[in-house]
C-alpha positions as CSV (number, residue, x, y, z in Angstrom):
1,M,99.8,-47.3,-48.0
2,S,101.6,-46.3,-45.5
3,N,99.2,-48.5,-42.9
4,L,100.9,-51.0,-45.2
5,K,104.3,-51.4,-42.8
6,E,102.1,-51.1,-39.8
7,T,99.5,-53.9,-40.7
8,Q,102.2,-56.6,-41.9
9,E,101.6,-59.0,-39.4
10,I,97.8,-59.7,-41.0
11,T,98.2,-60.3,-44.5
12,D,95.9,-62.5,-46.9
13,N,97.7,-65.6,-45.7
14,S,97.8,-64.7,-42.2
15,P,97.4,-67.5,-40.0
16,L,95.0,-64.8,-37.0
17,K,93.0,-63.6,-40.5
18,N,92.4,-67.6,-41.7
19,K,91.9,-68.9,-37.5
20,S,89.7,-65.8,-37.2
21,F,87.6,-66.2,-40.0
22,A,86.4,-69.8,-39.5
23,F,86.0,-69.3,-36.0
24,A,83.5,-67.0,-36.9
25,I,81.6,-69.5,-39.2
26,R,82.3,-72.0,-36.7
27,I,79.9,-69.3,-34.2
28,V,76.9,-69.0,-37.2
29,N,76.5,-72.3,-37.8
30,L,76.7,-73.3,-33.6
31,N,74.3,-70.6,-33.4
32,K,71.8,-71.9,-35.6
33,Y,72.2,-74.9,-33.2
34,L,71.1,-73.4,-30.5
35,C,68.5,-71.2,-31.5
36,L,66.8,-74.5,-33.8
37,I,67.8,-77.6,-31.7
38,K,68.2,-76.2,-27.9
39,Q,66.2,-73.2,-28.1
40,E,68.4,-71.0,-26.9
41,Y,67.5,-67.1,-28.2
42,V,69.6,-65.0,-25.3
43,L,73.0,-66.5,-25.2
44,S,73.8,-67.6,-28.3
45,K,72.7,-64.0,-29.1
46,Q,75.6,-63.1,-27.1
47,L,78.2,-65.3,-28.3
48,L,77.6,-64.7,-32.0
49,R,78.1,-60.8,-31.4
50,S,81.5,-61.3,-29.6
51,G,82.5,-64.0,-31.3
52,T,81.7,-62.9,-34.8
53,A,83.5,-59.7,-33.8
54,I,87.0,-61.8,-33.1
55,G,87.2,-61.3,-37.1
56,A,85.7,-58.0,-37.8
57,L,87.9,-56.4,-35.9
58,V,90.7,-58.2,-37.3
59,K,90.1,-57.2,-40.5
60,E,90.0,-53.8,-39.5
61,A,93.3,-53.8,-37.7
62,E,94.4,-54.5,-41.5
63,Q,93.4,-50.9,-42.1
64,A,94.9,-49.2,-38.9
65,E,95.9,-45.8,-39.0
66,S,98.9,-46.7,-37.1
67,K,101.2,-48.6,-35.2
68,A,99.4,-47.2,-31.8
69,D,96.0,-47.6,-33.7
70,F,96.7,-51.6,-34.6
71,I,97.3,-52.6,-31.2
72,H,94.1,-51.1,-29.7
73,K,92.3,-52.5,-32.3
74,L,93.6,-56.1,-32.0
75,A,93.6,-55.2,-27.9
76,I,89.4,-54.8,-28.8
77,T,89.6,-58.2,-30.4
78,L,91.3,-59.7,-27.6
79,K,88.5,-58.0,-25.4
80,E,86.5,-59.8,-27.6
81,A,88.4,-63.1,-27.5
82,N,87.5,-63.4,-23.9
83,E,84.9,-62.4,-23.8
84,T,83.3,-65.0,-25.8
85,E,85.6,-68.0,-23.9
86,Y,83.2,-66.3,-21.3
87,W,79.8,-67.3,-23.5
88,I,80.8,-70.7,-24.2
89,S,82.0,-71.7,-20.5
90,L,78.5,-70.0,-19.7
91,L,76.6,-72.6,-22.0
92,R,79.0,-75.6,-21.1
93,E,77.8,-74.6,-17.4
94,T,74.1,-74.2,-18.2
95,D,74.2,-78.0,-20.6
96,Y,72.9,-76.1,-23.6
97,L,76.9,-77.6,-24.9
98,T,78.4,-80.7,-23.9
99,A,81.8,-80.7,-22.9
100,K,82.7,-82.4,-25.8
101,E,80.6,-79.6,-28.1
102,S,82.5,-76.3,-25.6
103,E,86.0,-77.8,-25.8
104,S,86.3,-78.5,-29.5
105,I,85.5,-74.5,-30.0
106,L,88.0,-73.3,-27.1
107,N,90.6,-75.0,-28.9
108,D,90.0,-73.0,-31.2
109,L,89.2,-69.4,-29.0
110,K,92.3,-70.9,-27.6
111,Q,94.9,-70.4,-30.8
112,L,93.1,-67.2,-31.5
113,L,94.1,-66.1,-27.9
114,K,97.6,-66.8,-28.3
115,L,98.4,-65.4,-31.5
116,L,96.2,-62.0,-30.9
117,T,98.6,-62.2,-27.4
118,S,101.9,-62.7,-29.6
119,I,101.4,-60.3,-32.5
120,I,100.1,-57.2,-29.7
121,K,103.5,-57.7,-27.3
122,T,105.5,-58.1,-30.9
123,S,104.1,-54.7,-32.5
124,K,104.2,-53.2,-29.2
125,Q,107.9,-54.2,-28.4
126,K,108.2,-52.9,-32.0
127,L,106.6,-49.9,-31.2
128,N,108.7,-49.1,-28.3
129,P,111.8,-50.7,-28.6
130,K,114.2,-51.0,-26.1
131,P,117.5,-49.0,-25.9
């Protein structure tokens, strides 16, 4: 498997893989809450799409064809995470989520953003080592 070395940052016990899956579960449960309790359907659907895409894209990056492809897939993951942050903030500012509810999930998201940023940075350095 030529891509095994390329994606060594994401293993079965990878914090990124585990945290992105746990985050997706939180997003699904938040979507249920928003639809059933708050009766909000449009913003919550956007949140569901972007929030669950994070873990799906991490999973996809495991099978990257090259280091460059791996970086590209994680860069898309980073974009989805940033979009998710936007939807959570919008839900908070429109009173669908309390400050406490939004801060809890935003803290998890910030951990994912830090992990993604770090892995992308490290992978870029390995791809283009400085002499």
